[in-house]
N, C-alpha and C positions, 0 to 999 in steps of 0.2 A: 199543646205544643205551640211554640212561638212561631209567629208568621215569618220572622226574619231568619230563624234558625230552627227548621222543623224537627231536628233531632234532639232538641232541648225543650223541656217544659220548665217554666219558672213558677214556683208555687210558694204560698206562704207556709212558713214553718212555725208550728205552735208548741211542739214538744221537742225535747232533747237538743235544744239550741246550743247549750254549752258543749255537749259531746260532739255535735257536728262541727262547731268552731274548732275545737281541739284537734279533731281528726284531720281537718283540712290544713290547719296551721302546722301540724306535724309533718305534712308533705311539703311545706314551704319554709324550711328552716332558715333560708337566707334572709327572709323578711322577719320571721318570728323566732329568732335565735335565743332570746332571753326568756328562760323558763318562768321567771316571776311576771314579766309583762304578758306572756302568753296565757298564764293562769288567770291573771287579772282580767284580761280581755275575754276569756272564755266564761268567766263568772259574770261580767257586765252584760254580755249579749243576751243573757237569759231574761233581762228586764225589758228589752226593746223589740220592735218588729223585726222579723227576719224573713228573708226569701231565700229559697234554695233552687239551684239549677239541677234538674234531674235528667240524666242521660242513661238509657237502658236500665231503668228502675233504681239507679244509684245517684245519691246526691254527690255531685262533683264540684259544686261551688256554692258559695253563700254570700249574702250581704246582710249586715246588721245595721239598722237605721236608728239613730238617736234623734227623736224629734225635738226641735227647739221652737215651739209655737210662739207666735202665730205664723212666722214667716219663713222658717228655715228647717231643713232636715239635714242631718250630718250622717255621712257614711262613716260609721264608727269602725267597722271592720269589713273587709271584703277579701275573698280568696277563692281561687280556682285551682284544683289539683293540677300539678305540673304537667301531666301528660295531656291535659285538655287546654293548655295555654294556646293562644292564637287561633282558637276555634270559634270565637264569637260569644262565648259564654259570659265573659266579663261585661261585654257590651249589653247583653241581654239582662244581666243583673242590674246594670246602671239604668237601663230603660225602665225596668220595673220599679226601681227606686224613684226615678223621676215621676212616674205615674202616681206612685204612692203619695209623694209630696204634693203634686199638682191637685190630686183628688181632695186633699185637705186644705187647699187654698194657700199652700206655701209657695214662696216665690224664689227661694234660693236653695241650692244643694251645695253642701260643703264637704271637704275631706282634708285630712292632714296626712302628709307623708314626709319622708326625709328630704330635706333641702339638699342641693348639690354641695358636696364636700370634696376635699382632696385627701386621698384618692376617692373618686366617686364610684361607689359600687354599681356595676352595670345593671343589676336587677332593679335598683332604684331609679336609674336613668330611664329604663324601660317603663317603669311605673309612671314616671312623670310624663313620658311620651303618650302613654295610654290615656291618662287623664286629659292631656291637651287635645288629643285626637277626638275626645268625647265632649269637647266644649268647655272644659274647666279652664279658668283663668287664674294665674298666680296672683294672689292678693297680698301676701305678706310672709316674710320669714320671721319666725318667732324663735329667737336665739336660745331662750332658756325655757321653752315650753316643756321639753323632755330633759335635756341636759346640754351642756356646752358642746360635747362631742357629737351630739345628734340634733342639729337645728331642725326645726319643724317648718315645712312649707305648707302654708294655709292656702287652699285652692277653693274657688267659688265658681258655681255655674248658675247664671240667672235662668229661671224657668219661665 
């Protein structure tokens, strides 16, 4: 169990990574509404380290980490089932990701999310607030990383 959140255990996931990713993304369709993108994400996470948040014997959240040695780890995908939002699970997953990166001598943690747009979807505004509250700094807006309608906000956290 986590010292900060005793009702949650964060553990490394070594099997069924794609299925876990798919299951949680299916609960978060506001963020993962494009079936092609969700399928590509679920396929990609099988290749990288993953941690899951366990509550009452059920995985309720995950984070997939794409290492960029020697200095950077990228949060490739993260999600917590909707009914567990605002319970500290996302923070626990970020803490475990940070420890993973630091244990390997990495000095930066990065993540990409949707940059502010008009109209700005409230769930993405909440996502950006979550990252800011956890020490991430806005580094750059990548206008064409995904496509023109979905500018990418690149965030960095020094470790």
